[in-house]
C-alpha beads as a LAMMPS data file, in Angstrom:
LAMMPS data file: protein, C-alpha beads

156 atoms
155 bonds

1 atom types
1 bond types

-500.0 500.0 xlo xhi
-500.0 500.0 ylo yhi
-500.0 500.0 zlo zhi

Masses

1 110.0

Atoms # bond

1 1 1 391.704 470.561 32.137
2 1 1 393.982 468.286 30.173
3 1 1 391.265 466.726 28.042
4 1 1 388.785 466.239 30.877
5 1 1 385.530 464.962 29.428
6 1 1 382.497 467.121 30.012
7 1 1 378.947 465.899 29.687
8 1 1 378.413 466.478 25.991
9 1 1 380.412 468.457 23.463
10 1 1 378.367 471.630 23.744
11 1 1 378.064 474.044 26.635
12 1 1 375.046 473.599 28.888
13 1 1 372.205 476.071 28.463
14 1 1 373.216 479.483 29.786
15 1 1 376.953 478.800 29.495
16 1 1 379.721 479.347 26.959
17 1 1 382.522 476.825 26.382
18 1 1 386.227 477.655 26.320
19 1 1 388.479 475.112 24.631
20 1 1 392.244 475.549 24.517
21 1 1 393.777 472.578 22.735
22 1 1 397.289 474.020 22.927
23 1 1 397.236 474.142 26.739
24 1 1 394.858 471.205 27.104
25 1 1 391.831 472.554 28.944
26 1 1 388.126 473.103 28.504
27 1 1 385.646 474.754 30.822
28 1 1 382.314 476.564 30.824
29 1 1 381.447 480.010 32.093
30 1 1 378.052 481.729 32.461
31 1 1 376.702 483.564 29.433
32 1 1 377.255 487.312 29.778
33 1 1 380.561 487.106 31.615
34 1 1 383.388 488.947 29.870
35 1 1 386.977 487.935 29.230
36 1 1 389.495 490.065 31.118
37 1 1 393.279 490.181 31.075
38 1 1 394.767 489.199 34.423
39 1 1 398.533 489.001 34.813
40 1 1 399.655 485.441 35.490
41 1 1 396.479 483.806 34.207
42 1 1 396.111 482.026 30.897
43 1 1 392.490 483.120 30.652
44 1 1 389.935 484.767 32.954
45 1 1 386.259 485.662 32.737
46 1 1 384.323 487.900 35.130
47 1 1 380.688 488.615 35.769
48 1 1 379.791 492.116 34.540
49 1 1 377.248 492.555 37.358
50 1 1 379.301 491.036 40.218
51 1 1 382.907 491.746 39.123
52 1 1 384.390 489.692 41.983
53 1 1 382.774 486.577 40.524
54 1 1 385.130 484.906 38.101
55 1 1 386.545 481.793 36.537
56 1 1 390.182 481.559 35.508
57 1 1 392.944 479.195 34.440
58 1 1 396.555 479.617 35.548
59 1 1 399.371 477.507 34.127
60 1 1 402.928 477.466 35.409
61 1 1 405.962 475.337 34.667
62 1 1 406.903 472.744 37.276
63 1 1 409.622 470.173 37.794
64 1 1 407.116 467.932 39.584
65 1 1 405.665 464.993 37.688
66 1 1 402.618 464.387 39.893
67 1 1 400.411 466.135 42.421
68 1 1 401.458 463.571 45.032
69 1 1 404.930 465.147 45.012
70 1 1 403.326 468.323 46.363
71 1 1 401.262 466.542 49.018
72 1 1 397.765 465.215 49.552
73 1 1 394.665 466.932 48.197
74 1 1 394.082 468.513 51.631
75 1 1 397.683 469.737 51.950
76 1 1 397.832 471.239 48.455
77 1 1 394.402 472.865 48.725
78 1 1 395.149 474.328 52.153
79 1 1 398.472 475.777 50.960
80 1 1 396.859 477.318 47.854
81 1 1 393.934 478.794 49.768
82 1 1 396.009 480.237 52.601
83 1 1 399.045 481.432 50.636
84 1 1 397.842 482.193 47.097
85 1 1 394.085 482.433 46.589
86 1 1 392.999 484.646 49.499
87 1 1 394.488 487.836 50.828
88 1 1 396.199 487.699 54.245
89 1 1 393.365 489.786 55.721
90 1 1 390.718 487.221 54.769
91 1 1 389.671 484.369 57.012
92 1 1 389.670 481.139 55.019
93 1 1 387.976 477.805 55.486
94 1 1 388.742 474.706 53.433
95 1 1 385.340 473.045 52.970
96 1 1 386.477 469.966 51.058
97 1 1 389.432 468.607 49.116
98 1 1 389.544 465.344 47.215
99 1 1 391.487 463.451 44.608
100 1 1 389.936 462.102 41.444
101 1 1 391.161 460.556 38.220
102 1 1 389.858 460.950 34.705
103 1 1 391.296 459.692 31.429
104 1 1 394.576 458.756 33.098
105 1 1 395.079 462.136 34.790
106 1 1 394.946 462.868 38.527
107 1 1 393.142 465.973 39.767
108 1 1 392.736 467.551 43.172
109 1 1 389.445 469.391 43.497
110 1 1 388.702 471.638 46.429
111 1 1 386.131 474.032 47.798
112 1 1 386.763 476.903 50.185
113 1 1 385.376 480.087 51.695
114 1 1 387.276 483.373 51.826
115 1 1 385.715 485.828 54.288
116 1 1 386.535 489.522 54.231
117 1 1 385.031 492.075 56.618
118 1 1 382.229 492.956 54.204
119 1 1 381.744 489.875 52.003
120 1 1 382.319 486.149 51.646
121 1 1 383.336 484.457 48.424
122 1 1 383.035 480.787 47.660
123 1 1 385.852 479.158 45.690
124 1 1 385.923 475.962 43.659
125 1 1 389.292 474.876 42.323
126 1 1 390.878 472.046 40.384
127 1 1 394.610 471.455 40.032
128 1 1 396.575 469.041 37.865
129 1 1 400.125 468.365 36.722
130 1 1 400.905 467.108 33.246
131 1 1 403.798 467.477 30.815
132 1 1 405.783 469.818 33.052
133 1 1 402.921 472.186 33.845
134 1 1 400.871 472.822 36.967
135 1 1 397.410 474.127 36.173
136 1 1 394.754 475.670 38.373
137 1 1 391.183 476.275 37.292
138 1 1 389.415 478.488 39.824
139 1 1 385.830 479.707 40.121
140 1 1 384.968 482.394 42.664
141 1 1 381.305 483.180 43.389
142 1 1 379.141 484.836 46.043
143 1 1 376.775 482.476 47.841
144 1 1 373.796 482.444 47.918
145 1 1 373.392 484.985 45.102
146 1 1 374.895 482.580 42.597
147 1 1 373.495 479.328 43.981
148 1 1 372.616 478.036 40.495
149 1 1 376.116 478.738 39.177
150 1 1 377.606 477.093 42.270
151 1 1 375.510 473.979 41.711
152 1 1 376.420 473.866 38.015
153 1 1 380.152 474.320 38.663
154 1 1 380.134 471.581 41.321
155 1 1 378.431 469.113 38.984
156 1 1 381.131 469.289 36.264

Bonds

1 1 1 2
2 1 2 3
3 1 3 4
4 1 4 5
5 1 5 6
6 1 6 7
7 1 7 8
8 1 8 9
9 1 9 10
10 1 10 11
11 1 11 12
12 1 12 13
13 1 13 14
14 1 14 15
15 1 15 16
16 1 16 17
17 1 17 18
18 1 18 19
19 1 19 20
20 1 20 21
21 1 21 22
22 1 22 23
23 1 23 24
24 1 24 25
25 1 25 26
26 1 26 27
27 1 27 28
28 1 28 29
29 1 29 30
30 1 30 31
31 1 31 32
32 1 32 33
33 1 33 34
34 1 34 35
35 1 35 36
36 1 36 37
37 1 37 38
38 1 38 39
39 1 39 40
40 1 40 41
41 1 41 42
42 1 42 43
43 1 43 44
44 1 44 45
45 1 45 46
46 1 46 47
47 1 47 48
48 1 48 49
49 1 49 50
50 1 50 51
51 1 51 52
52 1 52 53
53 1 53 54
54 1 54 55
55 1 55 56
56 1 56 57
57 1 57 58
58 1 58 59
59 1 59 60
60 1 60 61
61 1 61 62
62 1 62 63
63 1 63 64
64 1 64 65
65 1 65 66
66 1 66 67
67 1 67 68
68 1 68 69
69 1 69 70
70 1 70 71
71 1 71 72
72 1 72 73
73 1 73 74
74 1 74 75
75 1 75 76
76 1 76 77
77 1 77 78
78 1 78 79
79 1 79 80
80 1 80 81
81 1 81 82
82 1 82 83
83 1 83 84
84 1 84 85
85 1 85 86
86 1 86 87
87 1 87 88
88 1 88 89
89 1 89 90
90 1 90 91
91 1 91 92
92 1 92 93
93 1 93 94
94 1 94 95
95 1 95 96
96 1 96 97
97 1 97 98
98 1 98 99
99 1 99 100
100 1 100 101
101 1 101 102
102 1 102 103
103 1 103 104
104 1 104 105
105 1 105 106
106 1 106 107
107 1 107 108
108 1 108 109
109 1 109 110
110 1 110 111
111 1 111 112
112 1 112 113
113 1 113 114
114 1 114 115
115 1 115 116
116 1 116 117
117 1 117 118
118 1 118 119
119 1 119 120
120 1 120 121
121 1 121 122
122 1 122 123
123 1 123 124
124 1 124 125
125 1 125 126
126 1 126 127
127 1 127 128
128 1 128 129
129 1 129 130
130 1 130 131
131 1 131 132
132 1 132 133
133 1 133 134
134 1 134 135
135 1 135 136
136 1 136 137
137 1 137 138
138 1 138 139
139 1 139 140
140 1 140 141
141 1 141 142
142 1 142 143
143 1 143 144
144 1 144 145
145 1 145 146
146 1 146 147
147 1 147 148
148 1 148 149
149 1 149 150
150 1 150 151
151 1 151 152
152 1 152 153
153 1 153 154
154 1 154 155
155 1 155 156
């Protein structure tokens, strides 16, 4: 997001790169996933085999100039997980939330579990604020089926 540097210009083996210079983000998604239209998201890709596995970017206007105005990494992640990213019927657990900086931008990254009665999804998210926009990049996967994807997503 926002010019974040990835390890190398090309996508890692087994992944496809998405680069949106206009909105200022770049990310990778597993080869074979398909782009889908999801209302409220700038872009989204889903696994054709496990359709609840996805990666997406949402961008909304904000009057905030920094993430700190919204709260700490823990506070922002908890609010997103409990109020936006999981349904009210799911039990959620925030695994980790932390702040990091790259190329002059501040990011909050977080990891969470969303448990429904018949499945559990693992979420990895990154949020940032820049130039009047709040952006969220979110990956949702099923552990342990997608352990390799989980490891890859966590390493970027």
